[in-house]
DOSE-641737 format. One record per residue (C-alpha): residue number from 1; residue in one letter; x, y, z. Coordinates in steps of 0.05 Angstrom, whole numbers, plus 5000, padded with zeros to 4 digits. Example, Ala and Ser with C-alpha at 12.3 -4.5 7.8 and 13.67 -1.06 7.14 Angstrom:
// residues 2
<r k="1" r="A" east="5246" north="4910" up="5156"/>
<r k="2" r="S" east="5273" north="4979" up="5143"/>
END
This chain:
// residues 295
<r k="1" r="M" east="8186" north="7430" up="5499"/>
<r k="2" r="P" east="8154" north="7496" up="5519"/>
<r k="3" r="R" east="8221" north="7523" up="5550"/>
<r k="4" r="A" east="8257" north="7506" up="5479"/>
<r k="5" r="A" east="8200" north="7542" up="5445"/>
<r k="6" r="V" east="8207" north="7606" up="5489"/>
<r k="7" r="L" east="8284" north="7604" up="5473"/>
<r k="8" r="S" east="8269" north="7595" up="5398"/>
<r k="9" r="I" east="8225" north="7656" up="5400"/>
<r k="10" r="H" east="8273" north="7695" up="5440"/>
<r k="11" r="A" east="8328" north="7689" up="5391"/>
<r k="12" r="R" east="8282" north="7720" up="5338"/>
<r k="13" r="V" east="8232" north="7766" up="5381"/>
<r k="14" r="E" east="8247" north="7822" up="5430"/>
<r k="15" r="E" east="8220" north="7823" up="5495"/>
<r k="16" r="T" east="8200" north="7750" up="5495"/>
<r k="17" r="Q" east="8178" north="7729" up="5567"/>
<r k="18" r="P" east="8182" north="7661" up="5603"/>
<r k="19" r="S" east="8108" north="7655" up="5593"/>
<r k="20" r="T" east="8103" north="7674" up="5518"/>
<r k="21" r="W" east="8091" north="7605" up="5495"/>
<r k="22" r="E" east="8021" north="7610" up="5531"/>
<r k="23" r="D" east="8001" north="7668" up="5489"/>
<r k="24" r="P" east="7932" north="7659" up="5460"/>
<r k="25" r="S" east="7959" north="7669" up="5387"/>
<r k="26" r="L" east="7999" north="7604" up="5400"/>
<r k="27" r="V" east="7976" north="7532" up="5408"/>
<r k="28" r="Q" east="8010" north="7468" up="5427"/>
<r k="29" r="L" east="8002" north="7400" up="5386"/>
<r k="30" r="W" east="8030" north="7341" up="5363"/>
<r k="31" r="G" east="8062" north="7362" up="5296"/>
<r k="32" r="L" east="8115" north="7344" up="5250"/>
<r k="33" r="R" east="8137" north="7269" up="5265"/>
<r k="34" r="Y" east="8085" north="7271" up="5322"/>
<r k="35" r="S" east="8133" north="7312" up="5369"/>
<r k="36" r="V" east="8105" north="7369" up="5410"/>
<r k="37" r="Y" east="8106" north="7440" up="5376"/>
<r k="38" r="V" east="8086" north="7506" up="5391"/>
<r k="39" r="V" east="8054" north="7535" up="5329"/>
<r k="40" r="P" east="8017" north="7599" up="5314"/>
<r k="41" r="A" east="7942" north="7586" up="5325"/>
<r k="42" r="Q" east="7924" north="7610" up="5258"/>
<r k="43" r="D" east="7968" north="7561" up="5227"/>
<r k="44" r="R" east="7942" north="7497" up="5262"/>
<r k="45" r="A" east="7917" north="7471" up="5199"/>
<r k="46" r="L" east="7988" north="7470" up="5166"/>
<r k="47" r="F" east="8020" north="7428" up="5219"/>
<r k="48" r="T" east="7961" north="7379" up="5221"/>
<r k="49" r="L" east="7916" north="7372" up="5159"/>
<r k="50" r="G" east="7980" north="7392" up="5118"/>
<r k="51" r="R" east="8009" north="7320" up="5134"/>
<r k="52" r="L" east="7956" north="7283" up="5101"/>
<r k="53" r="L" east="7965" north="7298" up="5031"/>
<r k="54" r="D" east="7955" north="7231" up="4989"/>
<r k="55" r="D" east="7945" north="7194" up="5057"/>
<r k="56" r="D" east="7875" north="7169" up="5053"/>
<r k="57" r="R" east="7892" north="7114" up="5108"/>
<r k="58" r="G" east="7924" north="7167" up="5154"/>
<r k="59" r="R" east="7870" north="7216" up="5149"/>
<r k="60" r="R" east="7812" north="7161" up="5161"/>
<r k="61" r="R" east="7855" north="7140" up="5219"/>
<r k="62" r="A" east="7863" north="7213" up="5246"/>
<r k="63" r="E" east="7788" north="7226" up="5237"/>
<r k="64" r="D" east="7766" north="7161" up="5275"/>
<r k="65" r="L" east="7811" north="7175" up="5333"/>
<r k="66" r="A" east="7793" north="7250" up="5332"/>
<r k="67" r="T" east="7712" north="7231" up="5337"/>
<r k="68" r="R" east="7727" north="7178" up="5385"/>
<r k="69" r="L" east="7764" north="7224" up="5428"/>
<r k="70" r="E" east="7713" north="7280" up="5423"/>
<r k="71" r="A" east="7653" north="7233" up="5441"/>
<r k="72" r="L" east="7699" north="7209" up="5505"/>
<r k="73" r="L" east="7716" north="7278" up="5528"/>
<r k="74" r="K" east="7650" north="7315" up="5519"/>
<r k="75" r="G" east="7687" north="7384" up="5525"/>
<r k="76" r="R" east="7728" north="7362" up="5584"/>
<r k="77" r="K" east="7806" north="7366" up="5590"/>
<r k="78" r="V" east="7845" north="7300" up="5612"/>
<r k="79" r="T" east="7918" north="7273" up="5606"/>
<r k="80" r="D" east="7933" north="7240" up="5547"/>
<r k="81" r="R" east="7947" north="7176" up="5590"/>
<r k="82" r="D" east="7880" north="7179" up="5617"/>
<r k="83" r="A" east="7849" north="7188" up="5551"/>
<r k="84" r="A" east="7892" north="7136" up="5514"/>
<r k="85" r="D" east="7871" north="7081" up="5566"/>
<r k="86" r="R" east="7793" north="7098" up="5562"/>
<r k="87" r="L" east="7803" north="7090" up="5484"/>
<r k="88" r="G" east="7825" north="7020" up="5495"/>
<r k="89" r="G" east="7898" north="7021" up="5519"/>
<r k="90" r="I" east="7924" north="7052" up="5453"/>
<r k="91" r="G" east="7984" north="7092" up="5493"/>
<r k="92" r="N" east="8021" north="7134" up="5449"/>
<r k="93" r="G" east="7974" north="7118" up="5391"/>
<r k="94" r="I" east="7928" north="7172" up="5412"/>
<r k="95" r="R" east="7978" north="7221" up="5375"/>
<r k="96" r="Y" east="7951" north="7195" up="5310"/>
<r k="97" r="A" east="7892" north="7234" up="5321"/>
<r k="98" r="A" east="7930" north="7299" up="5313"/>
<r k="99" r="P" east="7937" north="7307" up="5240"/>
<r k="100" r="S" east="7859" north="7316" up="5242"/>
<r k="101" r="G" east="7873" north="7386" up="5273"/>
<r k="102" r="R" east="7817" north="7372" up="5323"/>
<r k="103" r="V" east="7863" north="7356" up="5380"/>
<r k="104" r="L" east="7905" north="7409" up="5423"/>
<r k="105" r="I" east="7951" north="7394" up="5483"/>
<r k="106" r="R" east="7981" north="7430" up="5538"/>
<r k="107" r="W" east="8048" north="7401" up="5561"/>
<r k="108" r="E" east="8099" north="7436" up="5608"/>
<r k="109" r="G" east="8152" north="7387" up="5596"/>
<r k="110" r="A" east="8151" north="7344" up="5657"/>
<r k="111" r="R" east="8080" north="7314" up="5671"/>
<r k="112" r="A" east="8030" north="7278" up="5621"/>
<r k="113" r="P" east="8004" north="7330" up="5569"/>
<r k="114" r="I" east="7933" north="7350" up="5577"/>
<r k="115" r="V" east="7888" north="7336" up="5516"/>
<r k="116" r="W" east="7823" north="7364" up="5492"/>
<r k="117" r="S" east="7782" north="7369" up="5427"/>
<r k="118" r="V" east="7771" north="7431" up="5384"/>
<r k="119" r="P" east="7733" north="7441" up="5318"/>
<r k="120" r="A" east="7767" north="7421" up="5256"/>
<r k="121" r="P" east="7808" north="7476" up="5219"/>
<r k="122" r="N" east="7764" north="7503" up="5161"/>
<r k="123" r="T" east="7816" north="7487" up="5110"/>
<r k="124" r="N" east="7826" north="7432" up="5054"/>
<r k="125" r="P" east="7882" north="7383" up="5069"/>
<r k="126" r="R" east="7913" north="7393" up="4998"/>
<r k="127" r="E" east="7917" north="7473" up="5009"/>
<r k="128" r="A" east="7947" north="7461" up="5077"/>
<r k="129" r="A" east="7998" north="7411" up="5051"/>
<r k="130" r="L" east="8019" north="7460" up="4993"/>
<r k="131" r="E" east="8025" north="7518" up="5048"/>
<r k="132" r="L" east="8067" north="7477" up="5090"/>
<r k="133" r="A" east="8113" north="7462" up="5031"/>
<r k="134" r="R" east="8118" north="7536" up="5012"/>
<r k="135" r="R" east="8134" north="7552" up="5081"/>
<r k="136" r="Y" east="8187" north="7503" up="5085"/>
<r k="137" r="L" east="8218" north="7528" up="5019"/>
<r k="138" r="H" east="8215" north="7598" up="5039"/>
<r k="139" r="V" east="8257" north="7581" up="5106"/>
<r k="140" r="F" east="8300" north="7519" up="5082"/>
<r k="141" r="G" east="8307" north="7531" up="5012"/>
<r k="142" r="P" east="8341" north="7504" up="4966"/>
<r k="143" r="A" east="8310" north="7439" up="4983"/>
<r k="144" r="T" east="8289" north="7379" up="4949"/>
<r k="145" r="P" east="8221" north="7338" up="4956"/>
<r k="146" r="D" east="8254" north="7284" up="4995"/>
<r k="147" r="A" east="8285" north="7333" up="5042"/>
<r k="148" r="F" east="8215" north="7362" up="5056"/>
<r k="149" r="A" east="8184" north="7296" up="5068"/>
<r k="150" r="V" east="8236" north="7276" up="5121"/>
<r k="151" r="W" east="8228" north="7345" up="5155"/>
<r k="152" r="A" east="8149" north="7334" up="5157"/>
<r k="153" r="G" east="8148" north="7264" up="5177"/>
<r k="154" r="I" east="8109" north="7244" up="5116"/>
<r k="155" r="G" east="8123" north="7192" up="5057"/>
<r k="156" r="S" east="8167" north="7212" up="5000"/>
<r k="157" r="A" east="8107" north="7207" up="4950"/>
<r k="158" r="A" east="8070" north="7260" up="4990"/>
<r k="159" r="G" east="8132" north="7300" up="4991"/>
<r k="160" r="R" east="8137" north="7301" up="4914"/>
<r k="161" r="A" east="8063" north="7313" up="4908"/>
<r k="162" r="A" east="8072" north="7376" up="4951"/>
<r k="163" r="F" east="8126" north="7403" up="4902"/>
<r k="164" r="D" east="8090" north="7385" up="4843"/>
<r k="165" r="G" east="8035" north="7426" up="4870"/>
<r k="166" r="L" east="8077" north="7486" up="4874"/>
<r k="167" r="S" east="8113" north="7472" up="4809"/>
<r k="168" r="T" east="8096" north="7539" up="4772"/>
<r k="169" r="S" east="8118" north="7577" up="4831"/>
<r k="170" r="L" east="8189" north="7543" up="4838"/>
<r k="171" r="A" east="8254" north="7557" up="4812"/>
<r k="172" r="A" east="8310" north="7505" up="4802"/>
<r k="173" r="T" east="8380" north="7520" up="4834"/>
<r k="174" r="S" east="8448" north="7492" up="4845"/>
<r k="175" r="T" east="8482" north="7490" up="4909"/>
<r k="176" r="P" east="8545" north="7459" up="4938"/>
<r k="177" r="I" east="8511" north="7399" up="4960"/>
<r k="178" r="G" east="8469" north="7387" up="4893"/>
<r k="179" r="E" east="8409" north="7410" up="4857"/>
<r k="180" r="G" east="8347" north="7442" up="4896"/>
<r k="181" r="W" east="8290" north="7485" up="4888"/>
<r k="182" r="I" east="8268" north="7552" up="4917"/>
<r k="183" r="L" east="8210" north="7593" up="4912"/>
<r k="184" r="A" east="8211" north="7638" up="4853"/>
<r k="185" r="S" east="8187" north="7696" up="4890"/>
<r k="186" r="D" east="8247" north="7687" up="4939"/>
<r k="187" r="E" east="8303" north="7694" up="4881"/>
<r k="188" r="A" east="8313" north="7767" up="4893"/>
<r k="189" r="A" east="8326" north="7754" up="4966"/>
<r k="190" r="F" east="8376" north="7700" up="4951"/>
<r k="191" r="R" east="8415" north="7747" up="4905"/>
<r k="192" r="A" east="8411" north="7805" up="4952"/>
<r k="193" r="A" east="8469" north="7824" up="4998"/>
<r k="194" r="A" east="8464" north="7795" up="5069"/>
<r k="195" r="G" east="8434" north="7842" up="5125"/>
<r k="196" r="P" east="8470" north="7849" up="5188"/>
<r k="197" r="A" east="8468" north="7791" up="5236"/>
<r k="198" r="A" east="8459" north="7791" up="5312"/>
<r k="199" r="A" east="8523" north="7795" up="5349"/>
<r k="200" r="A" east="8505" north="7728" up="5385"/>
<r k="201" r="R" east="8448" north="7675" up="5392"/>
<r k="202" r="L" east="8435" north="7613" up="5432"/>
<r k="203" r="L" east="8392" north="7568" up="5396"/>
<r k="204" r="P" east="8358" north="7512" up="5435"/>
<r k="205" r="S" east="8362" north="7439" up="5420"/>
<r k="206" r="G" east="8318" north="7422" up="5361"/>
<r k="207" r="D" east="8315" north="7494" up="5334"/>
<r k="208" r="T" east="8286" north="7504" up="5265"/>
<r k="209" r="Y" east="8351" north="7537" up="5240"/>
<r k="210" r="F" east="8390" north="7471" up="5246"/>
<r k="211" r="L" east="8330" north="7422" up="5242"/>
<r k="212" r="L" east="8363" north="7384" up="5186"/>
<r k="213" r="Q" east="8381" north="7319" up="5159"/>
<r k="214" r="G" east="8430" north="7286" up="5108"/>
<r k="215" r="A" east="8471" north="7329" up="5061"/>
<r k="216" r="D" east="8431" north="7392" up="5087"/>
<r k="217" r="R" east="8473" north="7392" up="5145"/>
<r k="218" r="E" east="8539" north="7398" up="5105"/>
<r k="219" r="L" east="8515" north="7466" up="5078"/>
<r k="220" r="L" east="8507" north="7489" up="5147"/>
<r k="221" r="V" east="8567" north="7458" up="5180"/>
<r k="222" r="P" east="8618" north="7438" up="5128"/>
<r k="223" r="D" east="8670" north="7406" up="5181"/>
<r k="224" r="A" east="8644" north="7332" up="5190"/>
<r k="225" r="R" east="8676" north="7333" up="5265"/>
<r k="226" r="R" east="8635" north="7392" up="5279"/>
<r k="227" r="R" east="8572" north="7361" up="5252"/>
<r k="228" r="G" east="8582" north="7304" up="5298"/>
<r k="229" r="A" east="8586" north="7350" up="5358"/>
<r k="230" r="L" east="8518" north="7389" up="5337"/>
<r k="231" r="W" east="8472" north="7332" up="5314"/>
<r k="232" r="T" east="8493" north="7279" up="5363"/>
<r k="233" r="T" east="8460" north="7205" up="5369"/>
<r k="234" r="R" east="8429" north="7229" up="5435"/>
<r k="235" r="V" east="8399" north="7295" up="5457"/>
<r k="236" r="W" east="8425" north="7348" up="5416"/>
<r k="237" r="P" east="8458" north="7410" up="5446"/>
<r k="238" r="G" east="8441" north="7482" up="5431"/>
<r k="239" r="A" east="8480" north="7516" up="5376"/>
<r k="240" r="V" east="8522" north="7580" up="5386"/>
<r k="241" r="L" east="8512" north="7634" up="5330"/>
<r k="242" r="V" east="8559" north="7692" up="5329"/>
<r k="243" r="A" east="8549" north="7742" up="5273"/>
<r k="244" r="G" east="8502" north="7689" up="5238"/>
<r k="245" r="E" east="8555" north="7632" up="5238"/>
<r k="246" r="I" east="8551" north="7567" up="5282"/>
<r k="247" r="V" east="8617" north="7572" up="5326"/>
<r k="248" r="G" east="8598" north="7520" up="5383"/>
<r k="249" r="T" east="8547" north="7486" up="5421"/>
<r k="250" r="W" east="8517" north="7502" up="5486"/>
<r k="251" r="R" east="8478" north="7462" up="5548"/>
<r k="252" r="R" east="8448" north="7490" up="5608"/>
<r k="253" r="A" east="8443" north="7461" up="5678"/>
<r k="254" r="G" east="8405" north="7507" up="5726"/>
<r k="255" r="P" east="8439" north="7574" up="5718"/>
<r k="256" r="A" east="8503" north="7546" up="5688"/>
<r k="257" r="V" east="8508" north="7554" up="5614"/>
<r k="258" r="T" east="8568" north="7511" up="5587"/>
<r k="259" r="V" east="8590" north="7536" up="5518"/>
<r k="260" r="Q" east="8639" north="7493" up="5477"/>
<r k="261" r="T" east="8670" north="7535" up="5423"/>
<r k="262" r="W" east="8695" north="7510" up="5356"/>
<r k="263" r="R" east="8746" north="7565" up="5347"/>
<r k="264" r="R" east="8784" north="7620" up="5386"/>
<r k="265" r="L" east="8735" north="7679" up="5403"/>
<r k="266" r="T" east="8751" north="7748" up="5411"/>
<r k="267" r="G" east="8732" north="7780" up="5474"/>
<r k="268" r="Q" east="8681" north="7818" up="5445"/>
<r k="269" r="E" east="8648" north="7757" up="5417"/>
<r k="270" r="R" east="8653" north="7724" up="5486"/>
<r k="271" r="D" east="8617" north="7785" up="5519"/>
<r k="272" r="A" east="8561" north="7781" up="5470"/>
<r k="273" r="I" east="8549" north="7710" up="5482"/>
<r k="274" r="A" east="8548" north="7719" up="5559"/>
<r k="275" r="A" east="8506" north="7775" up="5550"/>
<r k="276" r="E" east="8455" north="7733" up="5506"/>
<r k="277" r="A" east="8458" north="7677" up="5563"/>
<r k="278" r="E" east="8442" north="7728" up="5616"/>
<r k="279" r="S" east="8382" north="7751" up="5578"/>
<r k="280" r="L" east="8350" north="7681" up="5566"/>
<r k="281" r="P" east="8275" north="7688" up="5593"/>
<r k="282" r="L" east="8279" north="7624" up="5636"/>
<r k="283" r="A" east="8229" north="7619" up="5695"/>
<r k="284" r="R" east="8245" north="7585" up="5764"/>
<r k="285" r="I" east="8324" north="7588" up="5755"/>
<r k="286" r="E" east="8353" north="7599" up="5822"/>
<r k="287" r="G" east="8414" north="7646" up="5818"/>
<r k="288" r="Q" east="8442" north="7690" up="5764"/>
<r k="289" r="I" east="8456" north="7652" up="5697"/>
<r k="290" r="R" east="8532" north="7646" up="5684"/>
<r k="291" r="V" east="8573" north="7618" up="5630"/>
<r k="292" r="R" east="8626" north="7567" up="5630"/>
<r k="293" r="W" east="8674" north="7565" up="5573"/>
<r k="294" r="D" east="8698" north="7499" up="5545"/>
<r k="295" r="G" east="8748" north="7519" up="5489"/>
END
């Protein structure tokens, strides 16, 4: 959702505003796993064409739908529901046009998304897929082809093909949860001492930092009881970071931010979390943001 995207940006970029997600340098699309993403406009191909490596059927389906949508819209912008109805009542199937890279959306988190057609990215799908895998390894590595496939919402064969395409630039590694791969160019960064971490950050539900599956979650949160609190079977809460460590979860209702802690926090740590909560760039919030402590 746009609001979650703003909070993810805020955790990483100073002076983020409630309207930052609308900056022309960013676009919205149905990206990985056909969820709504806010991504850099210059990286549109990675999150669309990059999902079509070795998927000829998916590519044909995406291109066919995108062509039909372009002919229907003739430069107009309509809701996805309206477009889907006019395309034969395909419902959410309209999202299958997204991997073509020729469809953008605007969704504010409540009403139906607005959709429109754009020119196809001038990028080869294979190149896009390899760059997507390279970015994934840079952020999430050490990682495996299967983990990449799950994250990207593609088949395991496509995940292996992407890693095979990068084979000359990868380095094998061992981790507490098994073998994996990193970019060889990142090895020095892995061996370097960690830099200073922010005093506190509130990451929204689904933030990239903890968008993990399976054993990868064990590396981030070793305690199985805590993993169940962060990765619930329903809507995930946000994650509370103190000095780079996940120490609890948070949820918001209006101006009230409820923080559930996993350990005893010092007064300084609580102050840092409260200050971070009060700085959240949220629009249309009545009253000052206040923190409620649960634990």
